[in-house]
C-alpha positions as CSV (number, residue, x, y, z in Angstrom):
1,M,152.8,-22.6,36.5
2,N,151.5,-23.6,39.9
3,N,148.2,-21.8,40.3
4,A,147.0,-22.4,36.8
5,T,147.2,-26.2,36.9
6,K,144.9,-26.3,39.9
7,S,141.8,-25.6,37.9
8,E,142.7,-26.8,34.4
9,F,140.4,-29.8,34.5
10,R,136.6,-29.6,34.9
11,H,134.4,-32.6,34.3
12,N,137.4,-34.5,33.1
13,E,138.1,-31.9,30.4
14,I,140.9,-29.4,30.0
15,C,139.5,-25.9,30.5
16,P,141.9,-23.2,29.3
17,L,139.5,-20.4,30.5
18,D,139.8,-21.7,34.1
19,S,143.6,-21.7,33.8
20,T,143.5,-18.0,32.6
21,L,141.0,-17.0,35.3
22,S,143.1,-18.8,38.0
23,I,146.2,-16.7,37.0
24,L,144.2,-13.4,37.0
25,S,142.1,-14.0,40.1
26,G,143.3,-12.8,43.4
27,K,142.4,-9.8,45.4
28,W,145.2,-7.6,44.2
29,K,146.5,-9.4,41.1
30,S,144.6,-7.3,38.6
31,I,145.9,-4.1,40.1
32,I,149.4,-5.5,40.2
33,L,149.3,-6.5,36.6
34,C,147.8,-3.1,35.6
35,R,150.6,-1.3,37.3
36,L,153.3,-3.5,35.7
37,M,151.7,-3.0,32.3
38,N,153.0,0.6,32.3
39,K,156.4,0.2,34.0
40,N,158.6,-1.9,36.2
41,F,158.4,-1.4,39.9
42,H,160.5,-1.9,43.0
43,F,158.7,-3.6,45.8
44,N,158.4,-0.5,48.0
45,E,157.3,1.6,45.1
46,L,154.6,-1.0,44.1
47,S,153.5,-1.2,47.7
48,R,153.0,2.6,47.9
49,S,151.1,2.6,44.7
50,I,148.6,0.0,46.1
51,N,148.4,1.5,49.6
52,Q,145.4,-0.6,50.7
53,C,147.2,-3.9,50.1
54,S,149.4,-5.0,52.9
55,R,153.1,-5.7,52.2
56,R,152.6,-9.4,53.2
57,M,149.6,-9.8,50.8
58,L,151.5,-8.0,48.0
59,A,154.4,-10.4,48.5
60,I,152.1,-13.4,48.3
61,Q,150.3,-12.2,45.2
62,L,153.7,-11.4,43.5
63,R,155.0,-14.8,44.4
64,Q,151.9,-16.5,42.8
65,L,152.3,-14.4,39.6
66,I,156.0,-15.3,39.5
67,N,155.2,-19.0,39.9
68,D,152.8,-18.7,37.0
69,D,155.5,-17.1,34.8
70,V,153.5,-13.9,34.4
71,V,155.8,-11.6,36.5
72,K,159.6,-11.7,36.7
73,K,161.6,-10.7,39.8
74,N,164.8,-9.0,38.5
75,I,167.7,-8.9,41.0
76,M,170.6,-6.5,40.4
77,I,173.7,-6.2,42.6
78,K,175.3,-2.8,42.7
79,N,178.6,-2.0,44.6
80,H,178.8,-5.5,46.2
81,T,176.4,-4.5,49.0
82,N,173.4,-2.8,47.4
83,V,170.8,-5.2,46.0
84,I,168.0,-3.8,43.8
85,I,164.9,-5.9,43.2
86,C,162.5,-4.9,40.4
87,Y,159.4,-6.6,39.2
88,S,158.3,-6.7,35.5
89,L,156.0,-8.6,33.2
90,T,157.4,-11.6,31.5
91,H,156.8,-12.2,27.8
92,L,153.8,-14.4,28.8
93,G,152.7,-11.6,31.1
94,R,152.9,-9.1,28.3
95,S,150.7,-11.4,26.2
96,L,148.0,-10.8,28.8
97,V,147.9,-7.0,28.2
98,P,145.4,-7.0,25.3
99,L,143.1,-9.4,27.3
100,I,143.3,-7.3,30.4
101,K,142.5,-4.1,28.5
102,E,139.5,-5.8,26.8
103,M,138.3,-7.1,30.2
104,D,138.7,-3.5,31.6
105,K,136.5,-2.2,28.7
106,W,133.9,-4.9,29.3
107,G,133.9,-4.1,33.1
108,E,133.3,-0.4,32.4
109,K,130.3,-1.2,30.1
110,Y,129.0,-3.6,32.7
111,I,129.2,-1.0,35.5
112,E,127.5,1.6,33.4
113,E,124.6,-0.8,32.6
114,E,124.3,-1.8,36.2
115,Q,124.1,1.8,37.3
116,K,121.4,2.5,34.7
117,N,119.4,-0.4,35.9
118,N,119.6,0.6,39.6
């Protein structure tokens, strides 16, 4: 868990919320996780589904999620020459699904309130 440990301590205290937010924060991580909540993706397929994210940035964000044990890179070899790489949520990543869904609901309510007030 590389990224999460960077912000675990605040004012000499362990802060689990900071660890969670560190894993989830990143320009494209929330979208990547939402995509992977529904199905596994090959890199090109995931890249096409998030067309505003560059392939380089997608690779960086996936690598960070893999390092945090939230996403798994599955490598399958077919016919000795054909390599298939697929990304999926790990058990730990799946445990984030209810949290992500609740955060999404909260975000919808927040946006509605902001639009009413403006």
